[in-house]
N, C-alpha and C positions, 0 to 999 in steps of 0.2 A: 225679300226685297233688297235690292242693292242701293246703297246710299250714293247719291250723285254729288260729286265735288266740283265746284267751280274754281278754276285756276285762272287768275289774271296773269297773262304772260306778255312780256314786251314783244313787239313785232320782230321777227327774225328775217333777215335778208340773206338769201342763199345765192351767192354769185360764183362760188368756187368749191372744189372738193374740200378745201380747208374749212369753209363755212359749214358744210354738211358734217364734217367730222366734229366740229365744235358742238353742233346741235346734238349729234348722236352721243357725244361724251356727256353732255348735260342730261340727256334723257336716261342714259345708263345709270348715272349717279342718282337720279330721281327714283328710278325703279328699285335700285339696290337699297335706297334709304327708306322706302315705304314699307313699314312693318305690317300693313294690312293686306298686302298683296299675297295671294295664294302662292306657295313655293313653286308649284308646277307652272302656273301662269308667269311667275317671275322668270323662271328658267327659260320658258318658251320665248318670252319677250326679249330677254338678254341675248338669247341665241340669234333671234332675228336681227336685233340691233348690231350684234357683232358681225353678222354676214353683210349687213349694209355698210358697216365701217370698213370692212375689207374691200368692198367694191369701191368705196370712196377713196381709199388709200391707193388702189390700183389706178384710178382715174387721176389722182394727184401725181403719182409717179409717172404715168404716161404723159401727162401735160408737161412735166418738167423735162422729160426726155425729148419731147417734141420741140420745146423751146431751145434746148441745147443743139439739136440738129439744125433748126432754123438759124441759130447764131453762126454755126460752122458754115452753112451754105452761104450766108451773107458775107462772112469773112472771105470765103473763096471767091465769090462774085466780085467783091471789092478788090481783091488781090489780082484777079484776072483783068479787071478794068484798068487798074494801075499799070499792069504789065503791057496792056495794049496801048495805053497813053504814052508810055516810055518808048515803045517800038515805033510809034508814029512820029515822035520827036526826032528820031535819028535820020 
């Protein structure tokens, strides 16, 4: 028979890949610190969490790249608008 443990956790809000990574980090540390976990189950769980962390990192990096592209496009649009305004004044 497996003993059931009740864990009272604070609510976690996941709004970004960084939030997901923080949660995964917390859980990786909890799994690694639990001496009662079967080594095979620990390895399987850590492997799954590592895979999820890599996907969250990819999402974080993609979001950062998209924001950079959007900033460049906005700067170009603003520069083009300023150029048009200058040419209309002449």
